[in-house]
C-alpha positions in Angstrom: -5.6 20.0 20.9 -3.9 16.8 19.6 -3.1 14.6 16.6 -5.8 12.0 15.9 -4.8 8.9 14.0 -7.7 7.2 12.3 -7.1 3.5 11.8 -8.5 0.1 12.8 -5.4 -1.9 13.6 -3.9 -1.2 17.0 -0.9 -3.4 16.2 0.4 -0.7 13.8 0.2 2.1 16.3 3.2 1.6 18.7 5.9 2.9 16.3 3.6 5.8 15.4 3.1 6.6 19.1 6.8 6.3 19.8 7.6 8.9 17.1 5.0 11.3 18.5 6.2 10.8 22.0 9.8 11.5 21.0 8.8 14.9 19.8 6.5 15.5 22.8 3.4 15.6 20.6 -0.1 14.9 22.0 -1.8 12.1 20.1 -4.7 9.7 20.2 -5.6 6.6 18.3 -9.1 6.7 16.8 -10.2 3.2 15.8 -13.2 3.2 13.5 -15.5 0.4 12.5 -17.9 0.3 15.4 -17.8 3.9 16.7 -20.8 6.2 17.4 -20.5 9.5 15.7 -22.9 12.4 16.4 -22.9 14.2 13.1 -24.7 17.2 14.6 -21.7 17.8 17.0 -18.6 19.7 16.3 -15.5 17.4 15.8 -12.7 17.9 18.3 -10.1 20.4 17.4 -6.8 19.0 16.1 -5.1 17.4 13.2 -6.5 14.2 11.8 -4.4 11.6 9.9 -6.3 8.9 8.1 -4.6 5.5 8.1 -7.6 3.4 7.2 -6.4 0.3 5.4 -7.9 -1.5 2.4 -7.4 -4.8 4.2 -9.3 -3.7 7.3 -12.1 -6.3 6.6 -9.5 -9.1 7.1 -9.0 -8.1 10.7 -12.7 -8.3 11.7 -13.6 -4.7 10.8 -16.0 -5.0 7.8 -17.6 -1.5 8.5 -14.4 0.5 9.1 -14.0 1.6 5.5 -17.5 3.0 5.1 -17.5 4.6 8.5 -14.2 6.3 7.7 -15.8 7.7 4.5 -18.5 9.4 6.5 -16.1 10.6 9.3 -13.7 12.2 6.8 -16.5 14.0 5.1 -17.8 15.2 8.5 -14.3 16.4 9.5 -13.7 18.2 6.2 -17.1 19.7 6.3 -16.2 21.4 9.6 -12.9 22.6 8.2 -10.6 20.3 10.2 -7.1 19.7 8.9 -7.1 16.1 7.5 -4.0 14.4 6.2 -4.8 11.9 3.4 -8.5 12.9 3.3 -11.6 11.7 1.7 -10.3 11.6 -1.9 -7.2 9.8 -0.9 -9.2 7.2 1.0 -10.8 6.3 -2.4 -7.4 5.7 -3.9 -6.5 3.5 -0.9 -9.6 1.4 -1.2 -9.7 0.8 -5.0 -6.9 -0.4 -7.3 -9.2 0.6 -10.2 -9.1 4.2 -8.9 -5.3 4.0 -8.6 -4.9 2.6 -12.1 -7.1 5.3 -13.7 -5.3 8.1 -11.8 -1.8 6.8 -12.6 -2.6 6.2 -16.3 -4.1 9.7 -16.6 -0.8 11.1 -15.1 1.3 9.3 -17.7 2.7 6.4 -15.7 3.3 3.0 -17.2 0.8 0.7 -15.5 0.0 -3.0 -15.9 -2.6 -4.0 -18.5 -5.6 -4.6 -16.3 -9.2 -5.8 -16.7 -11.7 -5.2 -13.8 -14.5 -7.7 -13.5 -17.5 -7.4 -11.2 -18.9 -10.7 -10.0 -17.8 -14.1 -11.3 -20.0 -14.9 -14.3 -17.7 -13.3 -16.9 -14.3 -13.8 -15.2 -13.3 -16.8 -17.3 -14.3 -15.0 -20.5 -12.6 -11.8 -19.6 -9.3 -13.7 -18.7 -9.0 -14.9 -22.2 -8.4 -11.3 -23.3 -5.0 -11.5 -21.6 -2.2 -13.8 -22.7 -1.0 -16.4 -20.3 0.6 -16.3 -17.8 -1.4 -13.6 -16.0 -2.2 -12.7 -12.4 -5.4 -11.9 -10.4 -5.8 -9.6 -7.4 -8.6 -8.0 -5.5 -9.7 -4.5 -6.3 -9.8 -3.7 -2.5 -6.6 -5.3 -1.5 -3.6 -5.3 0.7 -1.8 -8.3 2.2 -1.6 -9.9 -1.2 -5.4 -10.5 -1.2 -6.5 -12.6 -4.2 -3.1 -12.3 -5.8 -2.2 -15.5 -7.8 -0.3 -16.4 -10.9 -1.9 -18.6 -13.5 0.1 -20.3 -16.2 -2.9 -20.9 -18.4 -6.6 -20.1 -18.8 -7.7 -23.7 -18.1 -5.9 -23.5 -14.8 -7.7 -20.3 -13.9 -11.1 -21.7 -14.8 -10.4 -24.7 -12.6 -9.6 -22.3 -9.8 -12.9 -20.5 -10.3 -14.7 -23.7 -9.7 -12.7 -24.7 -6.7 -13.3 -23.9 -3.0 -9.9 -22.1 -3.0 -11.4 -19.2 -5.0 -11.3 -16.0 -2.9 -14.3 -13.7 -3.6 -13.3 -10.1 -3.2 -14.9 -8.0 -0.5 -16.2 -5.4 -3.0 -17.0 -8.0 -5.7 -14.4 -6.8 -8.1 -11.5 -9.0 -9.3 -8.6 -7.6 -11.4 -7.0 -9.6 -14.1 -3.6 -8.3 -14.9 -0.6 -8.8 -17.2 2.3 -10.8 -15.8 5.4 -8.6 -15.4 8.7 -10.3 -15.7 11.2 -8.4 -13.5 14.8 -7.9 -14.3 15.5 -9.0 -10.7 13.1 -10.8 -8.2 12.1 -7.6 -6.4 9.7 -4.7 -6.3 10.7 -1.2 -5.1 8.7 1.0 -2.8 9.3 4.8 -2.7 8.3 6.5 0.6 7.0 10.1 0.4 6.1 12.4 3.2 4.9 16.0 2.9 6.1 16.3 -0.7 9.5 14.9 0.0 11.1 11.6 -1.1 12.5 9.9 2.0 13.9 6.6 0.8 13.3 3.6 -1.3 13.2 0.0 -0.2 13.4 -3.2 -2.2 11.3 -6.2 -1.4 12.5 -9.7 -2.4 9.6 -11.4 -4.1 11.4 -14.7 -4.3 11.2 -14.8 -0.5 8.2 -12.7 0.4 5.8 -13.6 -2.4 3.0 -11.0 -2.6 2.6 -10.4 1.1 5.1 -7.6 1.3 3.9 -5.4 4.2 7.2 -4.0 5.7 5.7 -3.3 9.2 7.2 -5.3 12.0 3.7 -6.2 13.1 3.2 -8.0 9.7 6.2 -10.2 10.1 5.7 -13.9 9.5 8.0 -16.8 8.8 9.1 -17.6 5.2 7.0 -20.8 5.0 3.9 -19.0 6.0 4.4 -16.3 3.5 5.0 -18.6 0.6 2.2 -21.0 1.6 -0.2 -18.1 1.9 0.4 -16.9 -1.6 0.3 -20.1 -3.6 2.4 -19.6 -6.7 3.6 -16.2 -5.6 7.2 -17.4 -5.1 7.5 -17.8 -8.8 6.2 -14.4 -9.7 8.7 -11.7 -10.7 11.4 -14.3 -11.1 14.8 -12.9 -12.2 15.3 -13.3 -15.9 17.9 -10.7 -16.6 20.7 -8.5 -15.4 20.5 -5.8 -12.7 18.1 -2.9 -13.4 18.4 0.8 -12.8 19.3 1.8 -9.2 22.1 1.6 -6.7 23.3 -0.8 -4.1 21.0 -2.3 -1.5 22.0 -1.8 2.2 20.3 -2.6 5.4 17.9 -5.5 5.7 14.7 -6.6 7.3 14.3 -10.3 7.9 11.5 -12.8 7.8 12.8 -16.0 9.2 16.5 -16.4 8.3 16.4 -14.4 5.0 16.1 -10.7 4.3 12.9 -9.6 2.4 13.4 -5.8 2.7 16.6 -3.9 1.9 17.3 -0.2 1.6 18.1 1.0 -1.9 20.7 3.5 -0.7 21.2 6.6 -2.8 18.2 5.7 -5.1 17.9 8.3 -7.8 15.4 7.7 -10.6 13.3 10.1 -12.7 10.1 8.4 -11.5 10.5 10.0 -8.1 9.8 13.4 -9.5 6.7 12.1 -11.2 5.5 10.6 -7.9 6.0 13.9 -6.1 4.0 15.7 -8.8 1.3 13.1 -8.5 1.0 13.5 -4.7 0.7 17.2 -5.1 -2.1 16.9 -7.7 -4.1 14.4 -5.7 -3.6 15.7 -2.2 -1.6 12.7 -1.0 0.6 13.7 1.9 2.0 10.4 3.1 2.3 7.3 0.9 4.4 4.6 -0.6 4.5 4.0 -4.3 5.4 0.5 -5.5 6.9 -0.3 -8.9 8.6 -3.0 -10.9 11.6 -2.7 -13.2 11.0 -5.2 -15.9 13.3 -7.4 -17.9 12.3 -5.5 -21.1 13.2 -2.1 -19.6 9.8 -0.8 -18.3 9.3 0.9 -15.0 5.7 -0.1 -14.0 3.9 1.4 -11.1 1.2 -0.9 -9.8 0.3 0.3 -6.3 -0.1 3.3 -4.0 -0.2 2.6 -0.3 -1.5 5.5 1.7 -1.4 3.6 5.0 2.3 3.0 4.6 4.1 1.2 7.5 7.8 1.5 8.1 10.2 -1.3 9.1 12.4 -0.7 12.1 15.6 -2.2 10.6 15.2 -0.1 7.4 14.5 3.0 9.5 17.7 2.4 11.5 19.7 1.9 8.3 18.3 4.8 6.3 19.9 8.3 6.5 16.5 9.7 7.4 13.6 8.1 9.3 10.3 8.2 7.5 8.4 7.7 10.8 10.1 10.7 12.3 9.5 12.7 9.2 5.7 11.9 9.5 5.7 12.9 13.2 7.5 16.2 12.5 5.2 17.0 9.6 2.1 16.4 11.7 3.6 18.4 14.6 4.1 21.4 12.3 0.4 21.1 11.2 -0.7 21.0 14.8 1.3 24.1 15.6 -0.3 25.9 12.6 -3.7 24.8 13.7 -3.2 26.2 17.2 -2.1 29.6 15.9 
């Protein structure tokens, strides 16, 4: 019996494997997207952790998402212990699903309009004041995220070859949030516990803010890949709620990620309640503290990756917490 990690990106697996190995836990990477699954067979015994990413199609795995949907239903139908199961996968794959769930739970979320296809995008955008941003419903890696200073600029973009059509056909139009500092914060949660919070410097990293070491690129590449992203969330006010930043994770010569040591904010309790309600057992929640005093949650990442430098600086390792949690589940499954 072992822990099966369902994913599609082998580059993200080494730190996961190292954490399992350190605890002597048997594990196997199960890469979906071109697998053959006999649905009349019994799934193997063990614990299954779904880490299927919303950006899987950008790495040459266009069928991974839909195969994972079927596999998770198959596993759950046979009573297997699945971490971040079928319902959680839908939250990972759709920012509309996230937005609806977060709003229903009472979180402050960005004003958002979801548009299928392209025919009515320009018309729908005029419902929002400029500046505004766009993003893909099935996202990750900053897919489709751009800042537009005006509606005419957006309409020119729609007619240009630069327009990125979303993989599921749904583009989100979203209010521009002016941050108190040029950063977003990500709160890491494992098994109902808050582990730590990291800040990501948006002035350096733009929108491509994956903290995994495998995602590391140089500053010029990040900013070039995100267009106007370096101007989004620009600092316009004084420091916001939170404590000092320590530790860092660099891209090029500057640090994008820093540990928000001792972070204590009422929103953490709300995130923990949200994870309990929705069956989310491992995730990172991302939010922005705005210049006008809002705390706006805009993303849930259920395939969260951890940065080695942050892990070394934090009082507690999230990666090791994940391994210990799954190890406990494996022990319970074997009993």
